[in-house]
N, C-alpha and C positions, 0 to 999 in steps of 0.2 A: 476608211471602213468599207466603202464600196468602190470596186474598180470594174468598169465596163469597157471592153475593148472590141471595136469593130462589130458591134451587135447588129444583126440583120435578121428580119423575120418577114415572111410573106404568107399571105392567105389566098389560096387559089390564084396565084400569079400576081396578086396585088400587094405592093410593098407597104407594110405597116410601119416598120422601123428600118431605116436605110443606113446601115453601116455607121452607127453612132458610137462615140467614145467619150466618157467623162468619169470623174472621180467625185466621191463624197467624202469629205474629211471627217475624222473622228470628232464628235462633240459639236457638230454644227447642225443647224436646221436648214435643210436644203429643199427648195420648192421645185416641183416639176409641173410646168404649166403648158397650156396649149389649147387651141379650139378643139371641138369635138372631132374625133378622127385623126388627131395629130400624131398619135402613137404613144400617148402617156400610159394608157392601161396595159398595152403590150409590153412596154418597158418595165412597168411594175411587176407584171406576171413573170417576166424573165428574171428579175431580181429575186422573186419568191421561188423560182424554179417550178412554176406551174405550167409552163409551156415548153415545147421542144423548139429550140431556135435553129435557124438555117446556118448561121455562122457566128463566130465571135466567142468572147469569154465574159463571164460574170463571176466576180470573187467578192466574198463577204469576209472582211478581216483576213484576207489572204487565202481563204478556203474556196475552192471551186464549187459553185452552186450545183453543177450538173454531175460532176464525178464524185462529190462528197456531200450529197444532198442532205443527209441526216444531220451532219455536224454543222452545216451552214444554217439550217433552219432553226437550230437551237438558239442561234443568236438573234433571231428575228421575232418581233411582235407585229401583227398585221391587223389593222382596222379597215375592212372593206367599206365601200361607199354605202352599201345597203346590208348591214349585218343581219343575220337571221338565226334564230334559236328555237329550240323545242318549246312550244307554247305551254305544255303541261308541266314543265319544271319551274321551280321558283328561281329567283335570281341567284340565291346561294347554291342551289343544286346545279345550276348551269355552270357557275364558276368552279365548283368542285369537280364537275365533269371535265372541264378544260385543264384543271390542275392535274387530274389523273392522266390525261392525254400527254401533258408535258412532263410528267414525273416530278412535280413540285409539291410542296407542303400545302395541304388543304387548310391548315390553320390560318393561313394568310388571307383567305378569301373574304372574310368579313371585313377586315381592315381595308382591302382594296375597294370593296363595294362602298364603304364609307368615304374613301378618297374621291370617288367619282360622283358622289352625291346621291347614292342609292341606299344610304343607311336606313331609311325608313321603309324601304321596299324589299328588304333582304328575303323575307318569307312570302312575298307575293308572287303569284304565277306570272310568267313572262307574257302569256296570252293576253293579259289585261294591261300591258305596258303601252304608253304612248311612244311615238316615234323618237322623241327626245330621250326617253328612258332606255329604249333599245340602243340608242347611240351611246349612252353612258355605259351600258352593259358591254357593248362592243369594245369600248376603250378599256374597260376592266379586264376582259379576257386577253386583250392585246398586251396588258401589263404583266400578266401571269408569268412567273419565273424570272422577272427582272431582265428582259432581253436588252442587249446593248444597242440594238438597232430597232427603231419603231417606224413602220410605214403606215402613214395615216392618210386615207383617201376620204376627202370631205369630212373631217372630224367634227365639225359643228353643224352638220346637216340635220335639220329638224329641231334644233335647239332654240329656245327663246333667248332673248338678249342676255339674261343673267346666266343661263346655262352655257352659252357661247363664251362669255367672259370667264367663267370658271374653267372651261376646257383650255382656253388660251393660257390662263395662268398655270394650269397643270403642265402644258407643253413647255412653258418657260422653266418650270421647276425641274422637269425631266432633263432639259438641256443643262441646267445648272448642276445636276447630279452626274453629268458626263455622258448622257445618252446621245446617240446620233439619231436624228429624226428626218425622214423624208416625208414631205407634205405635198399633197395635191388638193387644190381647192379652187372653186370658181369665185370665191370671195377674195378679190385681189387686195383689198384694204387689209384684210386679215393676214394674208401672205406677206405683204409689205411690213406689217408690224412684227411678225415672228421670224422671218427668214434672214439668215446670214447671206445666202446666195440663192439665185433663181436660175433655172434653165427653162428656156422657152422653146417648145417644139412646134413644128408645123410641117405637115405632109411627110412625117416620118423622119425629119431631120431636126437636129438641135441648131437653132438659128441664133441663139444668144445664151451666154452663161456668165454670170458675174453678180456682184451686189447691185441692188437697185440704184444706189448712188452712182456707181461707175457706169452702169448701163445708160443712165440719163445723161451723163457727161459724154459718152461715146456717141449718143444719138443727137447731142446738142439740143436737148429739150430744155428750154429756159424756165426758171422758176417764175411764179406769178406774184406780182405786188398788188395787194388789195388795200385800197386807200378809201377811208370814209371821209368824204368831202362835204362840207355844208353847202347845200344848193349848187351842185356842179352845173356848169353851163357849157354851151357849145364852144365858147372861147377857150375854156379850160381843156376840153377834149382836143381841140386843134393844137394847143400848146404842147400837150403830151405827145401827140403823133409826130410832131416835128423834132422830138428828141432823138438823137442818133442812138441806135441800139434797141429801140422799142419795136417789137414785132407785131403786137396786136393789142387792141383795147376793146373793152366792152363795159357797159354801165347797167347796173340794176339798182334803182332807187338812188341812194347817196353813195353807193359803193362803186368805185371805178376799179376794174380789174385790168392790170397791165402785164403783158408778157414781155419780160426784158431781162437782160443779164444783171448780175449782182452789181457790176460796176456802174450801171446806168441808174440805179435807184436814186442816188442823191440828185442827179440831174432832173429826174422826173419830179421829185418833190419840189425842187427849186422852180421848175417850170409852172407847176400848179400855183405856187405862192406868187410868182411874178404875174400870173394871169388873174390874180385877185381871189384865188381859192383859199378857203380856210380848212386846214386839215385837222380833223377830229381824232383820227386814229389810223394806223396802218400796220400791216403784217405781211410777211413773206410766206408763200405757200410753195414748198418744194415740189418738183415733178412727182407724179404718182406712178405706181406700177401699172395702173390701168392705161395711162398715156403711153408708157413704154411698150406695153403688150400690144396695144392697137397699132402703134406705128411699126413695130417689128413685123407683126403678122401681115399687115397690108403691104409692106415693102417686099415680103417674101411670097406673095401669092403667085 
C-alpha cells in the first residue's frame, strides 16, 4: 500500500529523514515509532504529500504522491495528533463540511458519528467539546469516504480508558475490513496490542523494522518468569541465581521475577522446590515493545 524509496528531507541543513526506505503491506497495522525529533512527523508529512522532499519516492497503492497528488490523497484518511475544527459548527455540520470537501455522500455522516461514539452530540457545537470528543470527531472525519489507507497520529490522545478501548476496537474492525493503518503513538502497550509490524526511527534513520516478537528474538531479550512463592528466602534466591540461563532476579513481596530463557523455566522451578520453596502460582511475561524500543534507541545513540 505504501512504498517509500530513499526518502531524504533536510531543514536548514539539518537532516530530518536520512535516505530511508520501507514498505507497508495492504491490510496491515504498521506502527511508526521513535523519540521526539526522530523523523516520524516528517515521514508522515511526506506520505501525505504535505512537504517538499529533497530526494526519494513515495507511492500510495502504486500512485506517486508528488506527481499525482490528487489521486493519491483520495486513498488516505488522516487523523493528526491535535485535530482542530470550526468551533461554531455542530459535529454534524463539521462532518458534512468534510464530506463536501471529499465529494462523498453527506447521508453517511450521522452513521459515522454514531460509530465513533458521538451519537448523542450530533447537534452540539464543537466549541463545547472535550479533548476526547474532538479526538472522536477527528477519527470520524478521517473515515469519511472509506479511504483504504488511514494514518492515525496518537489516536487515543485525550480519551479516557473506555474511549481508548472503543477506538482500539474500531482500529481492529477497520483492519478486519481490509484497511491499511499507519499508527504513531507514545503508548507502546497500545502499539504492541494493535500492530502487525513496527518501525523504530532514531536521528532520521530506521533502526529496526519487524514484528514485536521477531525484534525481541533478534535483540535476545529474554521473557520474564514471575513466580509466587510462599515465604521466599535468601536460600531460594541463591538457588535460582545458580541456575544456568538465569540473567537477572528481583523480588517484590512473595513474587520472584526471573529473566531467563524458555528452556530454563523448568530448572528454575526445580531449584525453588529443592531449596524448600512452595510455589503458589507462576506465569511467563513476554518481552514488551517498551523494552525493545529503549534497547534499540540506546544502542543507536
